[in-house]
C-alpha positions in Angstrom: -111.0 135.0 59.2 -109.0 136.8 56.6 -105.4 136.4 55.5 -103.2 139.5 55.4 -101.5 138.0 52.4 -104.8 137.5 50.6 -105.8 141.1 51.3 -102.5 142.6 50.1 -101.3 140.3 47.3 -100.5 141.4 43.8 -103.0 140.5 41.1 -103.5 136.8 40.6 -103.2 135.2 37.1 -106.4 134.3 35.3 -106.7 130.5 35.5 -109.4 128.5 33.8 -111.0 125.3 35.0 -110.1 122.1 33.1 -113.2 121.3 31.0 -111.7 118.9 28.4 -109.1 116.3 27.7 -105.5 117.6 27.2 -102.1 116.1 26.6 -98.8 117.2 27.9 -95.3 115.8 28.6 -95.7 116.3 32.3 -98.7 116.8 34.5 -98.3 118.3 37.9 -100.9 118.0 40.7 -100.7 120.9 43.0 -100.0 124.6 42.2 -98.0 125.5 45.3 -94.4 126.4 45.4 -93.3 122.8 44.6 -95.6 122.4 41.6 -95.0 125.8 40.1 -91.3 125.7 40.6 -91.2 122.3 38.9 -93.3 123.6 36.0 -91.2 126.7 35.7 -87.9 124.8 35.5 -89.5 122.3 33.0 -90.9 125.1 30.9 -87.5 126.8 30.9 -86.2 123.7 29.1 -89.0 123.6 26.6 -91.0 120.8 28.4 -94.7 121.0 28.0 -96.2 121.0 31.5 -99.8 121.2 32.8 -100.5 122.1 36.4 -103.7 121.2 38.2 -104.9 123.1 41.3 -107.8 121.8 43.3 -108.9 125.2 44.6 -108.1 128.8 43.9 -104.4 129.6 43.5 -103.0 130.5 47.0 -105.7 128.8 49.0 -103.2 126.2 50.4 -100.0 126.5 52.4 -98.1 128.4 49.8 -100.5 131.3 50.0 -100.9 131.2 53.8 -97.4 130.7 55.3 -95.3 133.3 57.1 -93.2 134.3 54.1 -89.9 133.5 55.8 -87.2 132.3 53.4 -84.9 130.2 55.6 -81.9 128.1 54.4 -81.4 124.5 55.4 -83.7 122.0 57.0 -84.5 121.1 60.7 -81.3 119.0 61.0 -77.9 120.7 61.4 -75.2 120.1 58.7 -73.1 117.6 60.8 -76.3 115.6 61.5 -77.1 115.4 57.8 -73.7 114.1 57.0 -73.9 111.5 59.7 -77.3 110.4 58.4 -76.4 110.2 54.7 -72.6 109.8 54.7 -69.8 112.1 53.8 -70.6 112.3 50.1 -74.4 112.5 49.8 -74.7 114.2 53.2 -72.3 117.0 52.0 -74.3 117.3 48.8 -77.5 117.5 50.7 -76.2 120.2 52.9 -75.2 122.2 49.9 -78.6 121.7 48.2 -80.7 122.8 51.1 -78.4 125.7 51.9 -79.0 127.1 48.5 -82.8 127.5 48.9 -82.8 131.2 49.5 -80.4 131.8 46.6 -82.8 130.1 44.3 -85.9 132.0 45.6 -84.3 135.4 45.2 -82.7 134.5 41.8 -86.2 133.5 40.5 -87.7 136.7 41.9 -85.0 138.8 40.1 -85.1 136.8 36.9 -88.8 137.0 36.5 -89.3 140.4 38.1 -91.7 139.1 40.7 -93.3 141.8 42.8 -93.5 140.3 46.2 -91.7 142.7 48.6 -88.6 140.5 48.6 -86.2 141.5 51.4 -83.0 139.6 52.1 -81.8 141.0 55.4 -81.4 137.6 57.1 -83.1 135.3 59.6 -82.6 135.4 63.3 -83.0 132.4 65.7 -83.2 133.8 69.2 -82.5 131.5 72.1 -85.2 131.1 74.7 -82.9 129.4 77.3 -79.3 128.8 78.1 -79.5 125.3 76.8 -81.0 126.4 73.5 -78.2 129.0 73.2 -75.6 126.2 73.5 -77.4 124.4 70.6 -77.4 127.6 68.6 -73.6 128.1 69.1 -73.0 124.6 67.7 -75.4 125.1 64.8 -73.8 128.4 63.9 -70.3 127.0 64.0 -71.3 124.2 61.7 -72.6 126.6 59.1 -69.6 128.9 59.6 -67.2 126.1 58.8 -69.0 125.6 55.5 -68.6 129.3 54.6 -72.1 130.6 55.4 -72.5 134.2 56.3 -73.6 133.6 59.9 -72.8 135.3 63.2 -73.5 134.7 66.9 -75.5 137.4 68.7 -75.1 138.3 72.3 -77.9 139.6 74.5 -77.4 143.2 73.5 -77.2 142.5 69.8 -80.3 140.3 69.7 -82.2 142.9 71.8 -81.3 145.6 69.3 -82.1 143.5 66.2 -85.4 142.2 67.5 -86.5 145.0 69.7 -87.2 142.7 72.7 -85.4 142.0 75.9 -86.9 138.5 76.1 -83.8 136.7 74.7 -80.3 136.1 76.0 -78.7 135.6 72.6 -79.1 133.9 69.3 -77.7 133.8 65.8 -78.2 135.6 62.5 -78.1 133.8 59.2 -77.8 136.5 56.4 -78.8 134.0 53.7 -82.4 134.3 54.8 -85.1 136.8 54.1 -88.8 137.4 53.6 -91.4 137.6 50.8 -95.1 138.3 50.5 -95.8 134.6 50.2 -99.0 134.8 48.1 -97.5 137.4 45.7 -94.4 135.2 45.3 -96.7 132.3 44.4 -98.6 134.5 41.9 -95.4 135.6 40.4 -94.3 132.0 39.8 -97.6 131.3 38.1 -97.3 134.3 35.9 -93.8 133.2 34.9 -95.0 129.6 34.1 -97.7 131.1 31.9 -95.3 133.4 30.0 -93.2 130.3 29.2 -96.1 128.4 27.8 -97.1 126.3 30.8 -100.8 125.7 31.4 -102.3 126.0 34.9 -105.9 125.0 35.7 -107.5 126.0 39.0 -110.7 124.5 40.6 -109.6 121.3 38.9 -109.1 118.7 41.6 -107.6 115.4 40.7 -110.1 112.7 41.4 -108.4 109.6 39.9 -104.9 108.7 38.8 -104.3 105.7 36.5 -101.6 104.5 34.1 -101.4 102.5 30.9 -99.7 102.5 27.6 -96.7 104.5 28.9 -99.0 107.3 30.0 -100.4 108.7 33.3 -103.9 109.9 33.2 -105.2 112.3 35.8 -109.0 112.7 35.9 -110.6 115.8 37.3 -114.2 116.7 37.8 -114.3 118.3 34.4 -111.7 116.7 32.2 -108.4 114.7 32.2 -104.8 115.2 31.4 -102.5 112.5 29.8 -98.8 112.7 30.2 -95.7 110.5 30.2 -94.8 111.8 33.7 -97.0 112.8 36.6 -95.9 114.7 39.7 -97.6 114.9 43.0 -96.9 118.3 44.6 -99.6 118.5 47.3 -97.5 118.5 50.5 -99.8 119.0 53.6 -102.9 118.8 51.4 -102.1 115.3 50.1 -105.2 113.2 49.9 -106.0 109.6 49.1 -105.2 109.9 45.4 -102.0 108.0 46.3 -102.6 106.6 49.8 -98.9 105.6 50.4 -98.0 109.3 50.0 -100.8 110.6 52.2 -99.8 108.3 55.1 -96.1 109.4 54.9 -96.8 112.9 56.3 -98.9 114.4 59.0 -100.7 117.7 58.4 -100.3 120.0 61.4 -102.2 123.3 61.7 -100.3 126.6 61.9 -102.0 129.9 62.7 -101.0 133.6 62.3 -102.2 137.0 63.4 -101.3 140.4 62.2 -101.6 143.7 64.1 -102.7 147.0 62.8 -99.8 149.0 61.3 -97.4 149.9 64.0 -96.9 153.6 64.8 -93.6 154.8 63.4 -92.1 155.3 66.9 -92.7 151.6 67.6 -91.9 150.4 64.1 -88.4 151.9 64.3 -87.5 149.8 67.3 -89.0 146.4 66.3 -87.0 144.3 63.8 -85.4 147.6 62.5 -83.3 145.8 59.9 -86.3 143.8 58.6 -85.1 140.3 59.6 -87.5 137.5 60.2 -87.2 135.5 63.4 -88.2 132.0 64.7 -87.4 131.2 68.3 -86.4 127.9 70.0 -89.5 127.0 72.0 -90.7 123.5 71.4 -93.8 125.1 70.0 -91.8 127.8 68.3 -93.1 131.3 67.5 -92.2 132.9 64.2 -92.6 136.6 63.4 -91.7 139.4 61.1 -92.9 142.8 60.0 -95.2 142.9 57.0 -94.4 145.4 54.1 -96.9 147.8 55.6 -95.5 147.7 59.1 -97.7 145.2 60.9 -96.3 142.6 63.3 -97.1 139.1 62.0 -96.9 136.4 64.7 -97.3 132.7 63.9 -97.3 129.5 65.9 -99.3 126.4 66.4 -102.9 126.2 65.3 -106.0 124.2 66.2 -107.6 121.2 64.4 -111.1 121.8 63.4 -113.2 124.9 63.9 -112.8 127.2 66.9 -113.6 130.8 67.6 -110.8 133.2 66.6 -110.4 134.4 70.2 -109.7 130.8 71.3 -107.3 130.0 68.5 -105.4 133.3 68.8 -104.9 133.4 72.6 -101.5 131.8 72.4 -100.5 134.3 69.7 -101.7 137.3 71.7 -99.8 136.1 74.7 -96.7 135.6 72.6 -96.8 139.2 71.3 -97.3 140.5 74.8 -94.4 138.4 76.1 -91.9 139.3 73.4 -93.1 142.9 72.6 -94.8 144.3 75.7 -94.6 147.8 74.1 -97.3 146.7 71.6 -99.9 146.2 74.3 -103.2 147.8 73.2 -102.7 147.4 69.5 -105.5 145.9 67.5 -105.2 142.6 65.6 -106.7 143.0 62.2 -106.0 139.7 60.4 -106.2 136.1 61.6 -105.6 133.1 59.3 -104.2 129.6 59.3 -103.0 126.7 57.1 -101.4 123.3 57.3 -97.8 122.2 57.5 -96.6 118.8 56.4 -94.5 117.1 59.0 -92.5 113.9 58.3 -91.3 111.2 60.7 -87.6 112.1 60.2 -88.3 115.9 60.0 -86.8 116.0 56.4 -88.3 116.7 53.0 -88.6 113.9 50.6 -88.4 113.3 46.9 -90.2 110.1 46.1 -90.3 107.9 43.0 -93.6 106.1 43.5 -93.6 104.2 40.2 -92.0 104.6 36.8 -92.9 108.1 35.7 -94.7 109.0 39.0 -92.8 111.4 41.3 -93.6 113.4 44.4 -91.9 116.0 46.6 -93.2 117.0 50.0 -92.6 117.3 53.7 -91.0 120.7 54.4 -91.6 120.7 58.1 -92.3 124.5 58.3 -89.5 125.6 55.9 -91.5 125.4 52.7 -90.8 128.8 50.9 -87.2 127.9 50.2 -87.3 124.1 50.3 -90.4 123.7 48.2 -88.9 125.9 45.5 -85.7 123.8 45.6 -87.8 120.6 45.4 -89.5 121.8 42.3 -86.1 122.2 40.6 -85.0 118.8 41.8 -88.1 117.2 40.4 -87.6 119.0 37.1 -84.0 117.8 36.9 -85.0 114.2 37.7 -87.8 114.2 35.1 -85.2 115.5 32.5 -83.0 112.5 33.2 -80.5 113.6 35.8 -79.4 110.4 37.6 -80.5 110.1 41.2 -76.9 110.0 42.4 -76.2 113.3 40.7 -79.2 115.3 42.2 -77.5 116.1 45.5 -80.7 114.9 47.2 -81.8 111.4 48.1 -84.5 109.8 46.0 -86.6 107.4 48.0 -89.8 105.4 48.3 -92.4 106.7 50.8 -92.4 105.2 54.3 -95.9 105.2 55.7 -96.3 106.3 59.3 -97.5 103.5 61.5 -101.0 104.1 62.9 -101.4 107.1 60.6 -105.2 107.0 61.1 -104.6 108.1 64.6 -102.1 110.8 63.7 -104.3 113.7 64.5 -104.9 112.4 68.0 -101.2 111.9 68.4 -100.5 115.5 67.2 -103.0 116.9 69.6 -101.4 115.0 72.5 -97.9 116.0 71.3 -98.9 119.7 71.1 -100.3 119.5 74.6 -97.2 117.9 76.0 -94.9 120.4 74.3 -97.0 123.2 75.5 -96.8 122.0 79.0 -93.0 121.7 78.8 -92.7 125.2 77.4 -95.0 126.5 80.2 -92.8 124.8 82.8 -89.6 126.2 81.2 -91.0 129.7 81.3 -92.2 129.3 84.9 -88.8 128.2 86.2 -86.7 130.6 84.1 
């Protein structure tokens, strides 16, 4: 299997392996959006940061996602304010709403070549009930001044190029990027500001003493006053309490051959991205070279491409029957970190040890924001002034059985979606 983003990304930075002992003010484990955003914001303030990546840059979720830049989190604004109170809740809404602003500001500031397009994000409704939820969601954001609008059947049909949906909403704050190129651009920016990034340098042991954290790798070690874990869905047993606070869920994508111009003109003609409201949602967009990219759930373990992609092929045929007969040229997948409360988390695990993770499928914008939050906290911003809760991790009960639970949940949700389509 090959990723479209890997085949079309801008040149990656040259990154060495860590082969010695080095010192820094901050050591960051994980060179995805979270880790590189944290490093970039620290380096902008003159903080000496070292970033460790276990594999090649882009091999994890930050290089494999759909490239949709979506504001907010899974919960609606009113829900967040009920969960966290009128003060912190309102601050949290503002923080998560600003994710796309930060992404596109960094792209402009550092001239990142990643085919950035800010035409908005569409959430089309797959049922009358989901349309009612969309109306409520849209009104909540509208009350807070967001540039959002309700779409009737005709409008959503024209904007998506499909007659599958009865309505939806458009959030003009959203957009798309080539996700791996955006990642590479952040890395280049960190390097230009003096930050050091090491690839193929997996953290094997973490220990503290004498006011320092020491991260050991297969080839060396880094000592720093502050350590950050930015590993998200790829969190391992380095800090077990963190690993057991998330469940890694597979996501999978396919990309067609470039669409003929006559078809391309009618599908997502204004270059929006879309994510529908099925329980096992489908997310899709056009790539910069005019391919339809369709994403949805993946499979645990190894399976033939034809087996993994069947759901995606059916989704394309259902939503865009005019694309029947086109070839699928790219297939790839990655992992998404899901949390029990469907919210991202900023954790303080111990003095000088922080973590940010759990984006529940909205990682391009939210992980970039989390990196900035981590940098601000490291630089002494009080927790109550961050505009985001700082917590201790809450391990998921029976985490060792989480993969079995996810498999059962996917099967159950798939059955409910199938029944909903059957009776519609």
